Backbone as JSON, one array per atom type, in Angstrom:
{
  "sequence": "XXXXXXXXXXXXXXXXXXXXXXXXXXXXXXXXXXXXXXXXXXXXXXXXXXXXXXXXXXXXXXXXXXXXXXXXXXXXXXXXXXXXXXXXXXXXXXXXXXXXXXX",
  "N": [[13.94, -7.88, 2.79], [13.18, -9.23, 0.45], [10.62, -8.16, -0.11], [11.29, -5.49, -0.58], [12.91, -5.72, -2.86], [11.07, -6.76, -4.72], [9.23, -4.61, -4.83], [10.89, -2.62, -5.87], [11.41, -3.63, -8.4], [8.87, -3.48, -9.55], [8.56, -0.7, -9.51], [10.47, 0.1, -11.36], [9.27, -0.58, -13.71], [8.29, -1.17, -17.14], [9.8, -1.35, -20.41], [11.05, 1.77, -21.38], [9.51, 4.41, -23.31], [10.6, 4.71, -26.64], [12.79, 3.09, -26.43], [14.22, -0.11, -27.15], [13.43, -3.53, -26.27], [15.8, -4.97, -26.15], [17.66, -3.04, -25.53], [16.95, -2.16, -23.04], [17.99, -2.64, -19.95], [17.62, -2.77, -16.88], [19.37, -2.08, -13.82], [20.08, -3.01, -10.5], [21.45, -0.98, -8.14], [23.44, -0.53, -5.34], [24.56, 1.7, -2.94], [26.63, 2.09, -0.27], [27.39, 4.08, 2.41], [29.41, 4.72, 5.1], [30.94, 4.8, 8.4], [34.08, 3.36, 9.53], [33.33, 1.66, 11.51], [31.11, 0.25, 11.06], [28.63, -2.28, 11.41], [27.05, -5.53, 11.43], [25.86, -6.96, 13.41], [23.42, -6.65, 14.8], [21.24, -7.0, 13.22], [18.18, -8.52, 12.13], [16.68, -11.55, 10.89], [14.04, -12.64, 8.61], [12.44, -14.08, 10.32], [12.69, -12.92, 12.74], [14.85, -13.61, 14.24], [18.3, -13.25, 15.25], [20.34, -12.36, 12.59], [22.67, -14.16, 10.54], [25.87, -12.99, 9.81], [27.33, -13.64, 7.41], [25.29, -14.66, 5.85], [23.64, -12.46, 5.47], [25.36, -10.85, 3.95], [25.7, -12.45, 1.64], [23.04, -12.56, 0.67], [22.51, -9.86, 0.11], [24.47, -9.35, -1.85], [23.53, -11.07, -3.83], [21.19, -9.83, -4.51], [21.67, -7.38, -5.72], [22.97, -5.77, -8.64], [25.2, -4.18, -8.83], [27.37, -3.09, -6.32], [28.57, -0.57, -4.35], [30.86, 0.61, -1.97], [31.67, 2.89, 0.64], [33.89, 3.82, 3.06], [34.57, 5.82, 5.83], [37.13, 7.36, 7.79], [38.86, 8.84, 10.54], [41.59, 8.66, 10.58], [44.16, 7.18, 8.57], [43.95, 3.75, 7.9], [45.33, 0.8, 7.07], [43.88, -1.56, 6.99], [41.39, -0.9, 6.04], [41.44, -1.13, 3.29], [41.47, -3.79, 2.7], [39.93, -6.64, 1.19], [38.44, -8.28, 2.87], [37.57, -6.74, 4.96], [35.2, -5.02, 6.92], [32.81, -3.05, 5.26], [33.8, -3.67, 2.76], [33.36, -6.31, 2.19], [30.93, -6.42, 0.98], [31.19, -5.2, -1.49], [30.84, -5.14, -5.01], [32.73, -4.9, -7.37], [33.35, -3.41, -10.59], [34.97, -3.43, -13.84], [35.2, -0.71, -14.22], [35.4, 0.41, -11.74], [36.95, 2.29, -9.11], [39.38, 2.49, -6.6], [39.88, 4.69, -4.0], [41.38, 7.08, -1.76], [41.47, 9.7, 0.71], [44.0, 10.67, 0.71]],
  "CA": [[14.7, -7.69, 1.57], [12.41, -9.71, -0.7], [9.58, -7.18, -0.4], [11.94, -4.31, -1.15], [13.35, -6.06, -4.22], [9.86, -6.85, -5.55], [8.69, -3.26, -5.05], [11.77, -1.86, -6.76], [11.2, -4.15, -9.76], [7.61, -2.89, -10.01], [8.78, 0.73, -9.71], [11.23, 0.29, -12.6], [8.33, -0.7, -14.81], [8.71, -1.83, -18.37], [10.7, -0.67, -21.34], [10.63, 3.15, -21.6], [9.19, 4.8, -24.69], [11.75, 5.03, -27.46], [13.86, 2.09, -26.26], [13.81, -1.47, -27.48], [13.62, -4.49, -25.19], [17.21, -5.35, -26.09], [18.42, -1.93, -24.94], [16.48, -1.91, -21.67], [18.56, -3.57, -18.98], [17.73, -2.08, -15.58], [20.29, -2.66, -12.85], [19.92, -2.61, -9.1], [22.72, -0.49, -7.65], [23.41, -0.18, -3.92], [25.72, 2.47, -2.48], [26.65, 2.12, 1.18], [28.35, 5.04, 2.94], [29.43, 4.57, 6.55], [32.27, 4.88, 8.99], [34.72, 2.04, 9.56], [32.82, 0.88, 12.64], [29.84, -0.31, 10.62], [28.53, -3.68, 11.79], [25.81, -6.2, 11.09], [25.51, -7.9, 14.46], [22.12, -6.45, 15.43], [20.18, -7.19, 12.24], [17.39, -9.74, 12.31], [16.18, -12.15, 9.65], [12.59, -12.54, 8.43], [11.74, -14.75, 11.42], [12.93, -12.16, 13.95], [16.06, -14.09, 14.89], [19.51, -12.55, 14.84], [20.79, -12.85, 11.29], [24.08, -14.5, 10.41], [26.54, -11.97, 9.01], [27.64, -14.13, 6.07], [24.03, -14.83, 5.12], [23.23, -11.11, 5.06], [26.25, -10.43, 2.87], [25.4, -13.21, 0.42], [21.73, -12.15, 0.16], [22.63, -8.53, -0.47], [25.23, -9.48, -3.1], [22.68, -11.74, -4.81], [20.05, -8.98, -4.84], [22.07, -6.18, -6.43], [23.89, -5.98, -9.75], [26.44, -3.46, -8.49], [27.39, -2.59, -4.94], [29.73, 0.26, -4.07], [30.93, 0.94, -0.55], [32.58, 3.96, 1.03], [34.11, 3.88, 4.5], [35.36, 6.98, 6.25], [37.87, 7.22, 9.04], [39.62, 10.04, 10.87], [42.99, 8.43, 10.27], [44.36, 6.1, 7.62], [44.15, 2.41, 8.45], [45.51, -0.06, 5.9], [42.85, -2.61, 6.99], [40.24, -0.42, 5.27], [41.56, -1.5, 1.88], [41.44, -5.25, 2.57], [38.63, -7.13, 0.73], [37.71, -8.98, 3.93], [37.33, -5.82, 6.06], [34.02, -4.17, 6.97], [31.91, -2.94, 4.11], [34.42, -4.21, 1.55], [32.82, -7.64, 1.92], [29.75, -6.24, 0.15], [31.49, -4.57, -2.77], [30.83, -5.91, -6.26], [33.35, -3.95, -8.29], [33.33, -3.64, -12.03], [36.22, -2.93, -14.4], [35.22, 0.75, -14.16], [35.5, 0.85, -10.35], [38.22, 2.86, -8.69], [39.58, 2.58, -5.17], [40.59, 5.92, -3.72], [41.29, 7.57, -0.4], [41.59, 11.16, 0.74], [45.42, 11.03, 0.78]],
  "C": [[13.87, -8.09, 0.36], [11.33, -8.71, -1.1], [10.14, -5.93, -1.06], [12.33, -4.56, -2.6], [12.14, -6.12, -5.16], [9.29, -5.47, -5.85], [9.58, -2.45, -5.98], [11.63, -2.34, -8.2], [9.92, -3.58, -10.36], [7.8, -1.41, -10.33], [9.55, 1.01, -10.99], [10.33, 0.2, -13.81], [8.91, -1.41, -16.01], [9.66, -0.97, -19.18], [10.2, 0.76, -21.57], [10.34, 3.43, -23.08], [10.47, 5.18, -25.42], [12.91, 4.06, -27.33], [13.33, 0.72, -26.66], [14.06, -2.38, -26.27], [15.05, -4.93, -25.03], [18.06, -4.29, -25.41], [18.11, -1.74, -23.46], [17.01, -2.99, -20.75], [18.71, -2.85, -17.64], [18.68, -2.83, -14.65], [19.92, -2.15, -11.46], [21.31, -2.23, -8.6], [22.54, -0.08, -6.19], [24.7, 0.56, -3.6], [25.61, 2.58, -0.97], [27.75, 3.07, 1.62], [28.28, 4.96, 4.45], [30.83, 4.83, 7.09], [32.87, 3.48, 9.05], [34.31, 1.2, 10.76], [31.47, 0.23, 12.31], [29.78, -1.79, 10.94], [27.14, -4.22, 11.49], [25.22, -6.98, 12.26], [24.18, -7.66, 15.16], [20.95, -6.62, 14.46], [19.46, -8.51, 12.47], [16.9, -10.24, 10.96], [14.67, -12.05, 9.61], [11.79, -13.22, 9.54], [11.92, -14.01, 12.75], [14.15, -12.6, 14.73], [17.25, -13.26, 14.43], [20.04, -13.2, 13.56], [22.29, -13.15, 11.32], [24.72, -13.52, 9.42], [26.81, -12.44, 7.58], [26.39, -14.3, 5.22], [23.52, -13.47, 4.62], [24.05, -10.67, 3.86], [25.9, -11.15, 1.57], [24.05, -12.83, -0.17], [21.78, -10.78, -0.5], [23.37, -8.61, -1.81], [24.4, -10.14, -4.2], [21.56, -10.83, -5.3], [20.4, -7.75, -5.68], [23.08, -6.51, -7.52], [25.24, -5.33, -9.48], [26.31, -2.94, -7.06], [28.7, -1.82, -4.75], [29.7, 0.62, -2.59], [31.97, 2.03, -0.33], [32.67, 3.95, 2.54], [34.97, 5.09, 4.81], [36.02, 6.72, 7.58], [38.65, 8.51, 9.28], [41.1, 9.88, 10.58], [43.1, 7.23, 9.35], [44.62, 4.79, 8.35], [44.22, 1.47, 7.25], [44.49, -1.19, 5.86], [41.65, -2.2, 6.13], [40.28, -0.84, 3.81], [41.51, -3.01, 1.66], [40.06, -5.72, 2.16], [37.8, -7.77, 1.84], [37.3, -8.06, 5.07], [36.02, -5.05, 5.88], [33.14, -4.23, 5.75], [32.49, -3.51, 2.83], [33.88, -5.59, 1.2], [31.57, -7.58, 1.04], [30.08, -5.84, -1.28], [31.46, -5.57, -3.92], [31.41, -4.99, -7.32], [33.19, -4.37, -9.74], [34.67, -3.15, -12.57], [36.33, -1.4, -14.35], [35.39, 1.27, -12.74], [36.9, 1.35, -10.04], [38.26, 2.87, -7.16], [40.37, 3.85, -4.91], [40.48, 6.23, -2.23], [41.54, 9.07, -0.44], [43.04, 11.63, 0.74], [45.93, 11.51, -0.46]]
}
């Protein structure tokens, strides 16, 4: 994760031509799209050990300014809308965010 974050900061570069330093505020945005069976239990940390789920979530949330998640399912399940369920634990909503379903 650290290497990815550093490389993305380098790729963003400096203030673009025509913008002032005050106007230039790059944001890291992560969009995760998956089914409702998405899981973290096979990911490993930087030492090769199985990573703790809560640690992964906290590191990802600390690394991105905005995180949006989309879970799909063949049938409606009210658990999908709970903040503690699946990918929802990653979401960092903003006042402009909208929760929607296909219904």
